[in-house]
C-alpha positions in Angstrom: 101.1 83.6 -81.6 99.3 80.5 -80.3 101.5 77.5 -79.9 100.1 74.3 -81.5 101.2 70.9 -80.1 100.9 68.0 -82.5 98.8 65.1 -81.2 101.5 62.6 -82.1 103.9 64.4 -79.7 101.3 64.3 -76.9 100.8 60.6 -77.5 104.5 60.0 -77.4 104.9 62.0 -74.2 102.2 59.9 -72.5 103.7 56.7 -73.6 107.1 57.7 -72.3 105.6 58.6 -68.9 103.7 55.3 -68.7 106.8 53.2 -69.7 108.8 55.1 -67.1 106.3 54.3 -64.4 106.0 50.7 -65.3 109.8 50.4 -65.0 109.4 51.1 -61.2 108.8 47.7 -59.8 107.5 48.9 -56.5 104.6 50.8 -57.9 101.2 49.4 -58.5 98.7 51.7 -60.1 95.8 49.3 -60.8 93.1 50.7 -63.1 93.5 54.0 -65.0 90.7 56.5 -64.3 90.2 60.2 -64.0 88.6 59.5 -60.6 91.6 57.9 -59.0 94.2 59.0 -56.5 97.2 57.2 -54.9 98.2 56.1 -51.4 101.8 56.2 -50.4 102.2 52.9 -48.6 105.9 53.5 -48.2 105.0 56.2 -45.7 103.2 53.8 -43.4 105.0 52.7 -40.2 103.9 49.7 -38.2 104.2 49.6 -34.5 103.4 46.3 -32.5 102.8 46.7 -28.8 101.9 43.9 -26.5 100.6 46.0 -23.6 99.7 43.3 -21.2 102.7 42.8 -18.9 104.8 41.0 -17.9 105.1 39.5 -21.4 107.0 36.4 -22.3 109.6 35.9 -24.9 107.2 37.4 -27.5 107.7 40.9 -26.2 109.8 41.8 -29.3 107.6 41.3 -32.3 108.9 41.3 -35.9 106.2 43.0 -38.0 107.6 42.0 -41.4 105.2 39.1 -41.8 102.2 41.1 -40.7 99.3 41.3 -43.2 98.3 44.7 -44.4 95.0 45.1 -46.1 93.1 48.0 -47.6 89.3 48.0 -47.1 86.5 50.1 -48.3 85.4 52.1 -45.2 81.7 51.8 -45.9 81.3 48.0 -46.1 84.8 46.9 -45.1 85.2 44.8 -48.3 88.8 44.0 -49.0 90.4 45.8 -51.9 93.9 44.4 -51.7 96.4 43.0 -49.2 100.1 42.2 -48.8 102.8 41.2 -46.3 104.2 44.3 -44.6 107.6 43.5 -46.0 106.2 43.3 -49.5 104.2 46.5 -49.6 104.3 48.4 -52.9 105.5 52.0 -52.5 102.5 53.5 -54.3 99.0 52.0 -54.9 96.2 53.6 -56.9 92.7 53.7 -55.5 89.4 55.1 -56.6 88.4 58.4 -54.9 86.7 57.6 -51.6 87.2 56.6 -48.0 89.3 53.6 -46.9 90.6 51.8 -43.9 94.0 50.1 -43.7 94.1 47.1 -41.3 97.4 45.5 -40.2 97.4 42.2 -38.2 99.5 39.3 -37.2 99.3 36.3 -39.6 98.1 33.9 -37.0 94.3 34.5 -37.3 91.8 32.5 -35.4 94.2 30.0 -33.6 95.6 29.6 -30.1 99.4 29.6 -30.0 102.2 29.8 -27.5 104.4 33.0 -27.7 102.7 34.3 -30.8 100.4 37.2 -29.8 97.7 38.2 -32.2 97.9 42.0 -32.6 95.9 44.3 -34.8 95.5 47.9 -35.7 93.9 50.2 -38.2 93.8 53.7 -39.7 91.2 55.5 -41.8 92.3 57.5 -44.8 90.7 59.3 -47.8 91.8 59.2 -51.4 91.3 62.5 -53.4 91.5 62.9 -57.1 95.0 63.1 -58.5 96.4 63.4 -55.0 99.0 61.1 -53.2 97.8 60.3 -49.6 100.5 59.6 -47.0 99.6 57.2 -44.1 100.5 57.6 -40.5 101.9 54.8 -38.3 99.4 52.0 -37.6 99.6 50.9 -34.0 98.9 47.2 -33.4 97.8 46.2 -30.0 96.9 42.9 -28.3 93.6 41.6 -29.9 93.5 38.3 -28.1 93.8 37.0 -24.5 97.2 36.2 -23.0 97.4 33.4 -20.3 100.4 32.4 -18.2 100.4 29.6 -15.6 102.4 29.7 -12.3 102.9 27.3 -9.4 104.3 27.9 -5.9 107.3 25.6 -5.1 105.4 23.4 -2.7 102.6 22.8 -5.2 105.1 22.1 -8.0 106.8 19.4 -5.9 103.6 17.3 -5.9 103.0 17.5 -9.6 103.2 14.2 -11.6 105.4 14.0 -14.7 102.4 14.3 -17.1 100.5 16.9 -15.1 99.3 19.9 -17.2 96.7 22.6 -17.2 94.3 22.7 -20.2 93.2 26.3 -20.7 90.1 26.9 -22.9 88.6 30.2 -24.1 84.9 30.3 -24.9 84.7 26.5 -25.2 86.5 26.8 -28.5 90.3 27.5 -28.3 92.6 25.4 -26.1 96.2 25.0 -25.2 97.8 22.5 -22.7 100.3 24.0 -20.3 102.8 21.3 -19.2 104.2 21.6 -15.7 107.5 23.2 -16.9 105.8 25.5 -19.5 106.9 29.1 -19.0 105.6 30.5 -22.3 102.5 32.6 -22.6 99.5 31.3 -24.5 97.5 33.6 -26.8 93.9 32.9 -27.5 91.4 34.4 -30.0 88.7 36.4 -28.2 85.6 38.5 -28.5 85.8 42.2 -27.5 84.3 41.5 -24.1 82.5 38.8 -22.0 85.0 36.0 -22.6 85.1 32.9 -20.4 88.4 31.2 -19.6 88.4 27.7 -18.1 91.5 26.1 -16.5 91.3 22.4 -16.0 93.9 20.4 -14.1 94.9 17.1 -15.8 97.2 14.4 -14.5 98.6 13.5 -11.1 99.0 15.6 -8.0 100.8 13.7 -5.1 99.8 10.4 -6.8 96.1 11.3 -7.0 94.8 11.4 -10.5 92.9 14.4 -12.0 92.4 16.3 -8.8 89.2 18.4 -9.2 90.7 21.9 -9.0 89.2 23.3 -12.1 88.5 27.0 -12.3 86.5 29.3 -14.6 87.0 33.1 -15.0 84.3 35.1 -16.8 83.8 38.6 -18.3 87.3 38.9 -19.5 88.1 41.6 -22.0 90.1 41.2 -25.2 93.7 42.5 -24.6 93.9 41.1 -21.0 96.5 38.8 -19.5 95.5 36.2 -17.0 98.2 35.1 -14.6 96.8 31.9 -13.0 98.7 30.7 -9.9 98.3 27.4 -8.2 99.2 27.4 -4.5 99.3 24.7 -1.8 98.0 25.5 1.7 96.9 23.6 4.8 93.4 23.4 6.2 94.0 26.4 8.5 94.8 28.6 5.4 98.5 28.8 5.9 100.1 29.0 2.4 103.2 27.1 1.5 103.2 24.4 4.2 103.9 21.5 1.9 102.8 18.0 2.7 100.9 15.3 1.0 97.5 15.4 -0.8 95.2 14.4 2.0 92.1 15.8 3.8 94.2 18.3 5.8 95.6 19.9 2.6 93.8 22.4 0.4 94.7 24.0 -3.0 94.2 27.6 -4.1 93.9 28.8 -7.6 94.2 32.6 -7.9 94.1 34.8 -11.0 95.4 38.3 -11.6 94.1 40.1 -14.7 96.3 42.6 -16.4 94.3 45.0 -18.6 95.5 46.8 -21.7 95.9 50.0 -19.7 98.3 48.2 -17.3 95.9 48.0 -14.4 95.9 44.7 -12.4 93.0 43.3 -10.5 92.0 39.9 -9.1 89.7 37.7 -11.1 86.7 36.2 -9.3 87.3 32.7 -8.0 84.8 29.9 -7.6 83.6 29.9 -4.0 85.2 33.2 -3.1 83.1 36.4 -3.4 85.8 39.1 -3.8 83.2 41.7 -4.5 80.0 40.8 -2.8 76.8 42.2 -4.2 74.0 43.8 -2.1 74.4 45.5 1.2 76.5 48.6 1.2 77.3 50.9 -1.7 80.8 49.4 -2.1 79.2 46.0 -3.1 76.6 47.2 -5.6 77.1 45.8 -9.1 76.5 48.0 -12.2 73.0 48.5 -13.6 71.6 49.6 -16.9 68.1 51.0 -16.7 65.7 53.1 -18.8 65.9 56.9 -18.1 62.4 57.5 -19.4 59.1 56.2 -18.0 57.6 56.2 -21.5 59.7 53.2 -22.7 61.5 50.2 -21.3 64.5 48.3 -22.6 62.5 45.2 -23.4 60.2 47.0 -25.9 61.5 48.3 -29.2 60.9 52.0 -29.9 59.1 53.0 -33.1 61.5 55.7 -34.4 59.1 56.9 -37.1 56.4 57.8 -34.5 58.9 59.2 -32.0 58.3 62.8 -30.9 60.7 64.2 -28.4 58.3 66.8 -27.1 55.6 64.2 -26.4 57.7 61.1 -25.7 60.7 62.7 -23.9 64.4 61.7 -24.2 65.6 58.4 -25.4 68.1 57.8 -22.6 69.5 54.9 -20.7 71.0 55.4 -17.2 74.3 53.6 -16.4 75.2 53.2 -12.8 78.3 51.8 -11.2 78.7 52.8 -7.6 82.3 51.6 -7.4 83.2 53.8 -10.4 82.8 53.3 -14.1 85.8 51.8 -16.0 84.3 51.1 -19.5 81.1 51.9 -21.4 81.2 49.7 -24.5 78.6 50.4 -27.2 78.0 47.9 -30.0 75.7 49.1 -32.8 74.1 46.7 -35.2 71.4 47.1 -37.9 69.5 45.2 -40.6 70.2 48.2 -42.9 73.7 48.1 -44.3 73.5 51.8 -45.2 73.1 52.6 -41.6 76.0 50.4 -40.6 78.1 52.2 -43.2 77.0 55.6 -41.8 78.0 54.5 -38.2 81.5 53.4 -39.4 81.9 56.7 -41.2 80.9 58.7 -38.1 82.8 56.7 -35.4 85.3 54.6 -37.3 83.7 51.3 -36.1 80.4 49.8 -35.0 81.8 49.1 -31.5 83.6 51.6 -29.3 84.3 52.4 -25.7 83.1 55.8 -24.5 85.7 55.8 -21.6 88.5 55.3 -24.2 87.1 57.1 -27.3 88.6 56.7 -30.8 92.0 58.2 -31.3 90.9 59.8 -34.5 89.8 63.3 -33.6 87.0 63.4 -36.2 85.4 60.2 -34.8 85.8 61.4 -31.2 84.2 64.8 -32.1 81.3 63.1 -33.8 80.6 61.3 -30.6 80.7 64.5 -28.6 78.5 66.4 -31.1 75.8 63.8 -30.7 75.8 64.3 -27.0 77.8 61.3 -25.8 80.1 61.7 -22.8 83.6 60.5 -23.5 87.0 60.0 -21.7 87.2 61.6 -18.2 83.4 62.4 -18.3 82.9 58.6 -18.1 85.9 57.2 -16.2 85.6 56.7 -12.4 82.2 58.4 -12.3 79.3 56.6 -10.7 76.5 57.4 -13.2 76.4 58.3 -16.8 73.4 58.9 -19.1 73.6 57.2 -22.5 71.4 59.6 -24.5 70.7 58.8 -28.2 67.9 61.4 -28.6 69.9 63.2 -31.3 70.4 59.9 -33.1 66.7 59.1 -33.6 66.0 61.6 -36.4 69.0 60.2 -38.3 67.5 56.7 -38.1 64.3 57.8 -39.8 65.9 57.7 -43.2 66.8 54.1 -42.8 64.7 50.9 -42.7 64.7 47.9 -40.3 65.8 47.1 -36.8 68.7 49.0 -35.2 70.2 48.0 -31.9 72.5 49.7 -29.4 74.0 47.1 -27.0 75.4 48.9 -24.0 77.8 47.4 -21.5 78.9 49.3 -18.4 81.8 47.8 -16.4 83.1 49.0 -13.1 86.6 49.2 -11.6 86.3 45.6 -10.2 85.4 44.3 -13.7 81.8 43.6 -12.7 79.4 44.5 -15.6 75.8 44.9 -16.7 74.5 44.8 -20.3 71.2 45.9 -21.9 70.1 46.4 -25.5 68.1 49.4 -26.8 66.2 48.6 -29.9 64.7 51.0 -32.4 62.6 50.1 -35.5 62.1 52.2 -38.6 59.8 51.5 -41.6 
C-alpha cells in the first residue's frame, strides 16, 4: 500500500528544520537555492609565517584579527569577508569555484613590527555538499627592513640622527638611532627599489651624504642595512672623527623567503661585474625563433606552427637560474579568468610552482618546466606554442611578461605579446 504524506506535514517539517537552523547563531546560509552548497569555515586553520629571518619582536603573530574573504575564482570579486576570530561555522555559496584569501589587517601602509602576511586557497562548491577547507598558510607579502650600526659608527651619531627608508618612492619609515624594531613596507612582487637616506648629525657634521639605494628586491625579502666606520686604508672599526681620513660603509644583506642570504649591490661597488668571463654574465631573455622578435606582437589568428615554428623565448643565466617569474595580462577578462582557473593566479614562479597539484600539473601539461627543471640551470626555454591555439577563442591583446633572475639576484625582463581578433 502506497504511503501518502499530507502536504501540511511536509510544510511543518520544513519549518521546524529552518527554525532549528536559524537558532544556530554561528551559521550563515545566505540565499536559498537548489544550486547552492556550503563551505565549512570552522575547518579552516590559519598559519602565519614570517620566513625572513632573523625576525624582530613580531615573530609571533596573532591571526585573530586577520581578514578572511571569499572571492569568486574567475573575476576575484569579493563575496563576503570577516575577521578570522568571527568566522561563521557554515556559509552557503552558489555552486562554483572560489578562492579564500586571508591577510593581515594593515593593508597598504608601512609600520614597525607589524608584518603584512597573506595566503590563499582555492576551493569548489558542489550542489548540496559541505566543503571543508585546508589550512591557509600566510607568508610575508611585504619587505622587511632592519638598520644596524657598528659601535664606532654609533658613537658619532647625533641625538636626532635617523635613517629614512623609502620603498618605491611611496612608503617611508624613519629609523631613529636607537630603533631596533623591523619596518615592514608594502611592495610589488618583484623589482622593488629601497632607498636609505641618512638624516641628522654624524660627528657634528649635518646630513652627511651617505645615502644608498638597493634595486630589484623581491616581495618577502628582509634587508639588513649596516652602517660601518672605517679609515681611508679600508680598516674597519678604527673610530676617529669625521674628517677626510675617515670613510663610511653601508652594506646590505638580503634574506629571501627561502632563507638564502646574499649581499645587495652597493653604489660604487660592483659585487657582480658584468661582461668578461662567464661568472660575470648577467641574465638575458631572447627570442628562440628567427621568425619573430620580442618587440613585435604576434598575430595569434594567423599563426601556423608548421610554417612559423615554435613560439619560444630563451632564458639564460650563466650563474644559475633562481626564479622565472611569469606575469600574464590580457584585455579580455575571459582569458584572465581562464588563466586563474588553470594556474591559480595570473602571476607565478616556474622555479617555485603553485602548491596546488592541479595548477602545477596544468603548467607541466602545457610544456612549462617547473621546480628543479628550472632551479640552478643555466638556460631554460619558455615555450608557449601549446598556448597559442587556446588564445584564438579570445579577443584583444595578451601579454606574457617574463623575468629571469639568477642566484646573485641580477635579472632580465622581456614581454611577449600576442594579438587576437
